[in-house]
N, C-alpha and C positions, 0 to 999 in steps of 0.2 A: 501741539506745541507750534509756536511761530517758527518760520524759517530762521535758522541761526544767522546772526550777524558775524559771528566768529567761531572758528574751530580751534580748540586747544588740543595739542598732542602731548599727552602725559599727565598723570594724576599724582605725581610726587608733590612735594611742598611748592615747587614753582608753579605747577599747573593749578594746584588748589588756591594759591595766592591770586593768580590771574582770574580764576573763576569767581572767587570771593569779591574781587574788585568790580568785575563785570556785573555780578548780581547786585552789588551795592548801588550800581547806577541803572539797574533794571535793563541791561543789554542782553538779549537772548543769545545763547551760545551752546555748544556742546563740548564735552571733554571726552576724548578717545583714549583709553588706557588698555595696553596689551595684557596686563596681569588681571587677576580676579579681585583686586582690592586697590585702594589708594595707598600711597606711600609704601609700595611693595618692598623697596630696598630696606626701609626701616623695619617693616613688619616681618619680612621673611629672610632677609639676606645679610643681617648684621649680627655681630657677636653680642653675647649677653651683657657684658660689662660696659658696653658703649655708653658714653655721655656726650652731650654736645661739647665740642672742644672750646667754644667761646662762651663767655658769660651770657646769661639769658637775654639781657637787653640788646645784644647784637644778633639774636637769632629769632626775634619775633616776626611773625607774618603781619601783613597790613591789617590795621583796624583792631587787633586783639593783642593785648600784653599777656605775658605769662602770669599765672596767679602769684600773689605775694608769698604763698606758702611753699612754692617751688624753690629748691636750692639754687645757688648761683650757677652751678653747672648741672644742667638738667639731664637726668638719666633717661635712657631709651624708653622705658615704660611710661614715664610721665610726659615725654615728648609726644608719644603716640596718643595719650589721653588728650593732650592739648590739640592735636590734629583732629581727633574725633569730635571734640567740642566745636572746633573751627568749621568742620564740614557740616555739622548739624546747625550751627548758628547761621551760616550763609546758604543753607539748603543746596549744597553742592551735590550733583548727581552724575558722576562719571558713567560713561558707557563702557563696561568692563569687557575684557577679552576681545578687544578690537585692536588688532595689530596693523598699524598703518603701513601700506606697501607702496603707495604712490601718491604724490601730491604735485600738482602743477597749476599754473595760473592761466586761465582762459581769457585771452585778450578781448574777445568779442563780448563775452558776458561780464567781463571785469570781476570775475570771481575765481576763488581757489577751488579746484576739484580735488577731492581726496578719496582714495580707495583704501578701504580697511578690510582685512580678513577677520570675519567672525570666527574666533578660535574654536568655539564650541560646535558650530555648525559647519565650518569650512567654507561658508559662502563669502563672496566678495560684496561688500556694501559700499555704496557711493554717497558722498556728502558734498555739499558746496556751500561756500560762504564768502563774504567780501574780504574777511580778514583771516589769516592763518597765524597761529602762535605756536612756535616750537618750544615746548616746555618739557622735553624728554630727558633733560638732565645731563650732567657731566659724567654720570656713572651708569651708562646704559647696559653694555654687554661685558661680562667678566672676561678678562684677558690673561692667558697663560702663555708666556713666550715659548717658542720651540727650542728645546735643548736636545742635543745629540744623546740618544739612548734613554730619554725619559720614558719611552714605552717599555723599557726593560726593567724599570724600577720595581723591586719586589715588595715594597711596602705600599702604604696608602699615600696618594697625593691629592690635594684639593685646593680650590681657590678660596680666598678668605670669605667669600659670600656663603660658603658651606660650613664655615667654622662657627661653633656656638660657644664652647668653653673648653678648658683643658682637662676636664675630669677624666676622660677616657685615655689620656696620654701619660698618666703617672708612670714613672720609671722607664719611659720610652725615650729614645733619641729622636728629637724632632728638630727639623730645620725650617726656619721661617725665611722665605726669600722676599726681599723688599723691605725698605727701611722708612717708609712713610709712617703716618700716624697709626694706621691699621696694623702694619707689621710690627712696630715697636710695642703696641699695646697687646697684641696677640702673643708676642714673645713673653711679655710680662705675665700674662694670664697662664700660659703654659708653665712657666717657672714657678708661679704660685701654686700650681696644682701638682708639682713634683716631677714634671718632665725634665729630662736633660736637654736643655734648650740651646740652640745655636741660631744666629741670625746672619744671613749673608747681606753685606752692605757693599753695594757697587760704587756709589757716588758719594761725594762730600755732602754732608747734611748739617743744617743748623738745628741745635737743640735748645729750646727755651722752656721755662716753666710757664704754667698758666698765668701766674701773676705777672711775669715779664711780658707776655703777650697782651694782657689787659693794660699794662702800663704803656706798651708800645702803641696800642690802638688809641689810647687817650692822648699821648704825645703827638700822634699824627694829625690831630686837630690844630696843633699850634706850630709844629716844626716840619721841616722838609724830610722826605724819606731818608736822605743821606745821613742827616743828624740822628734820626731815630735809630737807624741801623747801627750807627757807631755806638750808641747807648746800649742797644741789645747785645752787640758783640762783646762789649766790655762786661756787661752783667753775666752773660753766659760763661765767659772765661773765669769770672770771679766765683760763680756758683759751682760750675762743673769741672773747672781746671782744664788741664791738657788731656784731651781724650784720644790723641793720636796714638798713645802707647796701648790703647785698647782697641785700635783699629778704626777709629772714627775721626775723619778729617773735616774741618770746617771749610765751606766754600769761600772763595775770595769776595764774591758779591754778597751784599747784606740780605737778611731774611725777608724784609718787607719789599725790597726791590725785586727779589726773585719771585715773590708771590704775585706781584703785579705783572712782571715781565714774562714769566714762564708758567704761572699758575702753580708753582711748586711751593707747597706749604712748609713752614718749619715744623719740626717735631715738637709737639706739646708734651713734655715729659711728665708722666704720672707715676714714676717709680722705676722705669726700665734702666735708667743710667746707673742707679744704685746697685742693681743686680748685675750689670755688666762689670762694674768696678769690683764687685765681690767675687766675680768669676761664676756666678750662678747662671749667667747667660754669656755664651761665647760668641764673639764677633768673628766672622769669617769673610774672606773676600768674595768677589762675584762667582757665581756658579758657572761652570764651563760645560760639564757633561755628566751623564749618569751611566753607571755600569752595575746593573743588578741592584744590590743594596748600597753600593758605594757611590758617593757623590764626589766628583772631581771639581776642584776649585781653580781659580785663575792662577794661583801660586804653585800649581802642580800637585798640591797635597790632596789626599782624599780621606773621607770619613764615612763610616756606615750610619745609615739612618733608618728608622722604622716608619717615619712619616715626613712629608714635606707640605708646608702650607704656603701657597703662592699668594703673596700680598702685592700683586703686580698690576693692580689697577683695572681699568676698563677701556673699551673702545666704544665710540659712538657710531650709530648706524644711520644718522640723518642723511648722509650723502648717498645712501642706497635708495631712499624713497623720495627725497626732496629734489624735484627736477626744475631746471630753468633758473635757479638762483646762482648768479655769479657774483653777487655783491655782498650778501650778509654773512654766510658761513663758509669756512674753508673745508677742505676734504676731511678734516678731523672733527668737524662739527663745532668748531670754535669760531666766534665772531671775528670777521676781518676788520670792521671799523673799530677804532680804538675807543676805550672808555673815555668819556661817559656816553658816547653816541653808538654804543655797540648793539643796542637792543632793537634798532629800527632798520628794516630793509626796504625794498621797493615793492610796489603793487600790493600793499597791505600785509606784507610779511614781517613778523616780529619774532624775537626770541627772548625767553625769560630764564634766568638762572644759569646762564652760560658765561657770565663775566668773571668767573673764578673768585667771587667775593662771598661765597657761602650763602646762608639763608638771608642775611641782611641784604646782600646784593640782589637776590631773587625777589625779595619783597619790594625793593626800590624799582627793579625792572618791571614788575607787575603793575605798579602804580603808574609808571611812565607810559607803558603800553596802553593801558586802559584809558588814561587821560587823552592819549593821542586818538584812540578809537572814538572816544566820546566826542571829541572835537570834529570828527569827520562824519558822524552819523546824524 
């Protein structure tokens, strides 16, 4: 193989999109992936009922549309088939079980030096290339906050990445911690499978239907974020009513503004609100501590649970291995430059899929990065 012009870190959808675009222009590169497969989050660490939250036209990777036969909201198994076809079509060959431990720019050679641990052999391998693309994603390492007494919990507790479905939880008292899309949908799945389900909601959240989100994305082409957010808030109140009596508060800022400013997605409701209103899912305040089987909440009340599912997100590890970059990424692995200039760093450093704009944003990043590399080689 020719010496690589670029090194891509990560073989999730962002890394695959970048590799496809590089192959499209016949630019030699390597893809380093710490897991034993591409799209490992989708393959190994997602729940069974997951669908893409946005319509398929907003989730396509560069150069390939979803098949016409796919539904508007693509289920997990069909998305994985799409990725399999994508990898085959563009002849993407990631180097698996390579955990990047160090990357820095060599001023003399004008190249990025990368050290990766071969997970299967334990050896440290070294690579170098003119360009380095961080495509390790927004969802790198599962995060469970520290709660007083969690180690005393007598039941089962797990991160959402370990949850598949609610079948084994029938007739059990289950607490879901976290009210993002994963938390709300896992709570729905548990209730559908007969679990006595509660969800701890700490912060105000926007709840929109899929159709509202689609309308909002369409309106964003023609109107300002402020106007679209007012329409979304009005529709949400119209459809869902006052949810404060059920323990859900709406934020003062609008859903699309919060998405861009903080990367905080609105909840795309697929049936959870109906079950909250009927009492099948109980809303509780923030979790404070754990005492055996009892979980204590912010309001001082406690309830017994058989299991806790933490839908508390992820931490990124980029800051642990990427050295010498004080321009592109902050300590949380999120771009410092504002959109739409967030993807380009200095000395041939780029990032893909970190703009908090989902698969559509990752695809746009990949094309921008590769067009820039193509102009420089």
